[in-house]
C-alpha positions as CSV (number, residue, x, y, z in Angstrom):
1,M,0.1,0.0,-0.1
2,N,1.2,3.6,-0.9
3,A,2.4,5.6,2.0
4,P,-0.3,8.3,2.9
5,F,-0.2,11.7,1.4
6,A,1.5,13.4,4.3
7,S,2.6,17.1,4.6
8,L,0.8,18.0,1.5
9,S,-0.3,21.6,1.6
10,P,-3.7,22.8,0.5
11,V,-4.0,23.8,-3.3
12,Q,-3.0,27.4,-3.8
13,A,-2.2,29.3,-6.8
14,V,1.3,28.8,-8.0
15,A,3.1,31.3,-9.9
16,D,1.6,33.0,-13.0
17,R,3.9,30.7,-14.8
18,P,4.1,27.5,-13.2
19,R,7.4,25.4,-13.5
20,L,6.9,22.3,-15.8
21,A,9.1,19.2,-16.2
22,F,8.8,17.1,-19.5
23,L,9.4,13.5,-19.5
24,G,9.8,11.8,-22.7
25,L,11.0,13.7,-25.7
26,G,10.1,11.8,-28.7
27,W,7.9,13.3,-31.5
28,I,4.9,14.0,-29.4
29,G,6.8,15.0,-26.5
30,R,8.8,17.7,-28.4
31,L,5.6,18.8,-30.1
32,R,4.0,19.5,-26.5
33,L,7.3,21.1,-25.5
34,S,7.5,23.4,-28.6
35,A,3.8,24.5,-28.1
36,M,4.5,25.4,-24.4
37,A,7.7,27.3,-25.3
38,E,5.8,29.1,-27.9
39,N,2.7,30.1,-25.7
40,G,4.8,31.0,-22.8
41,L,2.2,30.0,-20.3
42,A,4.7,28.1,-18.2
43,E,8.5,28.1,-17.3
44,I,10.1,25.0,-18.9
45,A,12.3,24.0,-15.8
46,A,13.5,20.6,-16.8
47,V,13.5,18.0,-19.4
48,A,14.5,14.3,-19.5
49,D,14.9,11.4,-21.8
50,P,17.2,8.5,-22.1
51,S,18.5,9.6,-25.5
52,P,21.1,12.1,-25.8
53,D,19.9,13.0,-29.2
54,A,16.2,13.9,-28.0
55,L,17.7,16.0,-25.2
56,D,19.8,18.1,-27.6
57,E,16.6,18.6,-29.7
58,A,14.8,19.8,-26.5
59,K,17.6,22.1,-25.4
60,A,17.3,23.8,-28.7
61,L,13.6,24.5,-27.8
62,A,14.2,25.2,-24.0
63,P,17.8,26.4,-23.6
64,S,17.6,27.1,-20.0
65,A,15.9,23.9,-19.0
66,A,17.8,21.5,-16.8
67,C,18.5,18.1,-18.4
68,G,18.2,14.7,-16.9
69,M,17.8,11.1,-18.0
70,S,15.0,9.9,-15.6
71,L,11.9,10.7,-13.7
72,E,13.8,11.0,-10.7
73,D,16.0,13.6,-12.0
74,L,12.9,15.6,-12.9
75,L,11.2,15.2,-9.4
76,G,14.4,16.6,-7.9
77,T,13.9,20.0,-9.7
78,E,10.6,20.2,-7.6
79,P,8.3,21.3,-10.4
80,D,4.8,22.3,-10.2
81,G,3.6,19.9,-12.9
82,L,5.1,17.1,-14.9
83,V,4.3,16.5,-18.6
84,I,4.6,12.7,-19.5
85,A,5.1,11.4,-23.1
86,T,6.8,8.2,-22.5
87,P,5.9,4.6,-24.0
88,S,2.3,3.7,-22.4
89,A,3.5,0.9,-20.2
90,L,5.3,3.7,-18.0
91,H,2.5,6.2,-17.7
92,A,0.6,5.0,-14.7
93,E,3.6,4.3,-12.4
94,Q,5.4,7.6,-13.5
95,A,2.1,9.6,-12.9
96,E,1.5,7.9,-9.5
97,Q,5.0,8.7,-8.4
98,A,4.6,12.2,-9.3
99,L,1.2,12.7,-7.6
100,R,2.5,11.2,-4.5
101,R,5.0,14.0,-4.3
102,G,2.3,16.6,-4.9
103,I,3.1,17.3,-8.4
104,A,0.5,17.8,-11.0
105,V,0.4,15.5,-14.0
106,F,-0.5,15.9,-17.7
107,C,-0.2,12.5,-19.6
108,Q,-0.1,11.7,-23.3
109,K,-3.0,9.3,-23.8
110,P,-3.5,6.5,-22.9
111,L,-3.2,7.4,-19.3
112,A,-2.8,3.9,-18.6
113,R,-3.1,0.3,-20.3
114,T,-6.0,-1.0,-18.3
115,A,-8.8,0.5,-16.2
116,G,-7.2,-0.9,-12.9
117,E,-4.1,1.1,-13.6
118,A,-6.0,4.3,-14.6
119,R,-8.0,4.1,-11.4
120,R,-5.0,4.0,-9.3
121,V,-3.6,7.3,-11.1
122,V,-7.1,9.0,-10.5
123,A,-7.0,7.9,-6.7
124,A,-3.5,9.4,-6.4
125,A,-4.8,12.7,-8.2
126,R,-7.8,12.8,-6.1
127,D,-5.8,12.1,-2.6
128,A,-3.2,14.9,-3.8
129,D,-5.8,17.2,-4.9
130,R,-3.8,18.0,-8.0
131,P,-5.0,18.6,-11.5
132,L,-4.7,15.5,-13.8
133,G,-4.9,16.1,-17.6
134,V,-4.9,13.5,-20.4
135,D,-4.0,14.6,-23.9
136,Y,-7.4,14.2,-25.6
137,S,-6.4,16.9,-28.2
138,Y,-9.3,16.6,-30.6
139,R,-11.4,18.3,-27.8
140,H,-9.6,21.4,-28.8
141,V,-10.1,21.5,-32.4
142,D,-11.6,24.8,-33.6
143,G,-15.3,24.4,-33.6
144,V,-15.5,21.2,-31.6
145,D,-16.7,23.2,-28.6
146,A,-19.5,24.7,-30.7
147,M,-20.4,21.2,-31.8
148,R,-20.6,20.1,-28.2
149,G,-22.8,22.9,-27.4
150,L,-25.4,22.2,-30.2
151,I,-25.4,18.7,-28.9
152,R,-25.8,19.3,-25.3
153,T,-28.4,22.0,-25.6
154,G,-30.6,20.0,-27.7
155,A,-30.3,22.1,-30.8
156,L,-29.9,18.9,-33.0
157,G,-32.8,17.0,-31.2
158,H,-32.1,13.5,-29.8
159,I,-28.9,12.2,-31.0
160,H,-29.8,8.8,-32.2
161,A,-26.7,7.8,-34.1
162,V,-22.9,8.4,-33.9
163,E,-20.3,7.4,-36.5
164,L,-16.6,7.5,-35.7
165,V,-13.7,6.7,-37.9
166,F,-10.1,7.0,-37.3
167,H,-8.2,4.9,-40.4
168,N,-4.3,5.6,-40.6
169,A,-2.7,4.3,-43.7
170,Y,0.4,4.0,-41.7
171,G,1.3,2.4,-38.5
172,P,3.4,3.5,-35.5
173,D,7.0,3.7,-36.1
174,K,8.1,2.5,-32.6
175,A,8.3,-1.2,-31.7
176,W,6.8,-0.9,-28.4
177,F,3.3,0.1,-30.0
178,R,3.2,-3.6,-31.5
179,S,3.8,-5.1,-27.9
180,L,0.6,-5.8,-26.2
181,E,2.4,-5.9,-22.9
182,Q,4.0,-2.3,-23.5
183,A,1.2,-0.7,-25.3
184,G,-2.0,-2.3,-23.8
185,G,-3.6,-2.6,-27.1
186,G,-3.2,-1.7,-30.9
187,C,-5.0,0.7,-32.9
188,L,-8.0,1.0,-30.7
189,M,-5.9,2.2,-27.8
190,D,-3.9,4.5,-30.1
191,L,-6.5,6.1,-32.1
192,G,-10.0,4.9,-31.0
193,S,-9.2,6.2,-27.5
194,H,-9.7,9.7,-28.8
195,L,-13.1,9.0,-30.4
196,L,-14.4,7.4,-27.3
197,D,-13.5,10.4,-25.3
198,L,-15.4,12.6,-27.8
199,V,-18.3,10.5,-27.2
200,L,-18.1,10.8,-23.6
201,W,-17.4,14.4,-23.6
202,C,-19.9,15.6,-26.1
203,L,-23.0,13.5,-25.1
204,P,-24.5,14.3,-21.8
205,N,-25.0,11.6,-19.0
206,V,-23.6,8.8,-21.3
207,R,-24.4,5.3,-20.0
208,V,-23.1,2.2,-22.0
209,E,-25.7,-0.6,-22.0
210,E,-23.9,-2.8,-24.3
211,L,-20.6,-2.9,-26.3
212,R,-19.7,-5.3,-28.9
213,S,-16.0,-5.5,-30.4
214,R,-14.4,-7.1,-33.4
215,L,-10.6,-7.2,-33.6
216,F,-8.5,-7.9,-36.3
217,A,-4.7,-8.4,-37.0
218,G,-3.3,-8.9,-40.5
219,G,-6.8,-9.6,-41.5
220,R,-7.4,-12.3,-39.1
221,R,-10.2,-12.2,-36.2
222,L,-8.7,-12.0,-32.8
223,S,-10.5,-13.9,-30.0
224,P,-10.8,-11.9,-26.7
225,P,-8.8,-11.2,-24.8
226,P,-6.3,-10.9,-27.7
227,V,-2.8,-12.0,-27.5
228,C,-1.5,-9.7,-29.9
229,V,-2.2,-6.1,-30.8
230,E,-5.0,-5.4,-33.3
231,D,-4.6,-3.3,-36.5
232,F,-8.4,-3.0,-37.2
233,A,-11.0,-2.7,-34.8
234,A,-14.9,-2.1,-35.1
235,L,-17.1,-1.3,-32.0
236,D,-20.8,-1.1,-31.6
237,L,-22.1,0.7,-28.3
238,D,-25.7,1.0,-27.3
239,L,-26.1,4.0,-25.0
240,G,-29.0,4.6,-22.4
241,G,-31.8,6.8,-23.9
242,G,-31.4,5.1,-27.4
243,T,-28.2,6.1,-29.1
244,A,-26.4,3.8,-31.4
245,V,-22.5,4.4,-31.6
246,R,-20.3,2.7,-34.3
247,L,-16.4,3.1,-34.2
248,D,-14.1,1.9,-36.8
249,C,-10.3,2.5,-36.5
250,S,-7.2,1.0,-37.9
251,W,-3.6,1.1,-38.8
252,N,-2.0,0.5,-42.4
253,L,-5.2,0.7,-44.0
254,H,-5.4,1.2,-47.7
255,A,-7.3,4.5,-47.3
256,G,-6.1,6.2,-50.4
257,C,-4.9,9.0,-48.4
258,D,-2.8,9.5,-45.1
259,V,-5.6,9.7,-42.6
260,I,-9.3,9.5,-42.5
261,I,-10.7,11.1,-39.1
262,A,-14.5,11.8,-38.5
263,A,-16.9,12.0,-35.8
264,R,-20.5,12.4,-36.9
265,F,-23.4,13.1,-34.5
266,Y,-26.8,12.6,-36.1
267,G,-29.8,14.1,-34.4
268,T,-33.6,14.3,-35.0
269,D,-33.3,17.9,-36.0
270,G,-29.9,18.2,-37.5
271,A,-26.4,16.7,-37.3
272,A,-23.0,18.0,-36.3
273,V,-19.6,16.6,-38.0
274,L,-15.9,16.9,-37.1
275,R,-13.9,15.8,-40.1
276,N,-10.3,16.1,-41.4
277,T,-9.7,17.6,-44.7
278,G,-7.5,16.6,-47.7
279,G,-6.2,13.4,-45.8
280,S,-4.5,15.6,-43.4
281,Y,-3.5,14.9,-39.8
282,Y,-3.7,18.3,-38.9
283,D,-6.5,20.2,-40.9
284,F,-10.1,20.0,-39.8
285,V,-13.5,21.4,-40.6
286,V,-16.6,21.2,-38.1
287,E,-20.0,21.5,-39.9
288,R,-23.6,21.5,-39.0
289,L,-25.9,19.6,-41.4
290,Q,-29.4,20.1,-42.0
291,G,-31.2,18.0,-44.6
292,T,-29.0,18.8,-47.7
293,A,-27.6,22.0,-46.3
294,R,-24.2,22.3,-44.7
295,E,-23.0,25.1,-42.5
296,V,-19.2,25.5,-41.6
297,L,-18.7,26.2,-38.1
298,A,-15.1,26.6,-38.1
299,K,-11.9,25.4,-39.7
300,D,-8.6,24.6,-38.1
301,Q,-5.3,24.3,-40.0
302,G,-3.3,22.5,-37.4
303,T,-3.4,25.1,-34.6
304,W,-5.0,22.5,-32.0
305,G,-2.2,20.3,-31.1
306,G,-0.9,22.0,-27.9
307,R,-4.3,23.5,-26.5
308,A,-5.2,20.5,-24.1
309,L,-1.6,21.0,-22.4
310,A,-2.4,24.9,-22.4
311,A,-5.8,24.3,-20.8
312,W,-4.2,22.2,-18.1
313,T,-1.5,24.6,-17.5
314,R,-4.0,27.4,-16.9
315,R,-5.8,25.2,-14.4
316,L,-2.6,24.6,-12.6
317,A,-1.7,28.3,-12.5
318,A,-5.0,29.1,-11.2
319,G,-4.4,26.9,-8.3
320,E,-7.2,24.3,-9.3
321,G,-7.2,20.9,-7.8
322,Y,-8.5,17.6,-9.0
323,D,-11.5,17.9,-11.1
324,A,-14.3,15.6,-9.6
325,G,-16.4,16.4,-12.6
326,E,-14.4,14.4,-15.0
327,D,-13.1,10.7,-14.5
328,P,-10.1,9.8,-16.7
329,A,-10.6,6.3,-16.1
330,L,-13.7,6.1,-18.3
331,V,-12.2,5.5,-21.7
332,P,-9.8,2.8,-20.0
333,V,-12.9,1.2,-18.7
334,L,-14.5,1.0,-22.0
335,L,-11.2,-0.4,-23.8
336,D,-10.9,-3.1,-21.1
337,R,-14.5,-4.1,-22.2
338,A,-13.5,-4.0,-25.9
339,Y,-10.6,-6.1,-25.3
340,G,-12.5,-8.6,-23.3
341,R,-10.2,-8.0,-20.1
342,N,-11.7,-8.8,-16.7
343,D,-12.0,-5.9,-14.4
344,P,-8.9,-6.2,-11.9
345,D,-11.3,-4.4,-9.2
346,G,-13.8,-7.3,-9.4
347,R,-16.3,-4.7,-10.2
348,P,-19.7,-5.7,-12.0
349,D,-20.2,-4.9,-15.8
350,P,-17.5,-2.3,-16.5
351,C,-19.8,-0.5,-18.9
352,A,-22.5,0.3,-16.3
353,Y,-20.8,3.3,-14.8
């Protein structure tokens, strides 16, 4: 059992620019570091990665930051917050370790490989009363907040169908993504988790009554729980209140372009759509649909990548604690069900939350 959270002071506003440490400086870690260096919301106090080359690239972005090779090196600098962008198998333990020291955490998704791991991180954040953020970046694409508003205010009527797609013509370039032990899952964990988060965030009072999944690797159907990572996943979710959700995602699909990303919410009085344009990873449009009419709510040409981190940093600077209104373990709960994994805490049907 972890030691109690002794000697943690009540949450108070930190300096206008909190001191952040960045752990993991691969592609996504450097993108988030670059975004923070540009927006100036925080002082980049320290960076760490076992790769000297990665450290050199980080130093070019943050010349005054202290450099280290490990989490312990970063914790020794006593930052206000820790930004984690390491391989998935390390997320939960690293986040817990920081939170036990009273350090707020922003973590690249997935927060953890399983619901059990995620719940332990959430419990640590709650006990420490520190803000916990997960990098679900598509929430912050221009127009998505407006789309959410249309859905939650009833402007589109009853949302009875949701279609979610994330097909990637490429696969991950890191070997650990292909390891079930290290990644926790394949394309569903990597890509589909973003779309599941959008459903939970956009729809009010989500209750999953039934979830059915079909997982494939190299064109072969996998039996749950899978013994290898999947490269194609199809999920059907039946939500309380009569909403049907379909999710398809994949790696290395013959997509005819780099990537296809879309979230379509169909209501009795209209629809709202988030979709990428031109096969781009970065360019999006959000539209409102009515019959054959189409209204563009917003376009975003790649400006959204660092906004989730910026929002968490503002919470940290304002002295906010743990946000009891959100549960970052919900997406891992759904992923466990999709992979056919038993709930480690012996809870009943993990979809009935």
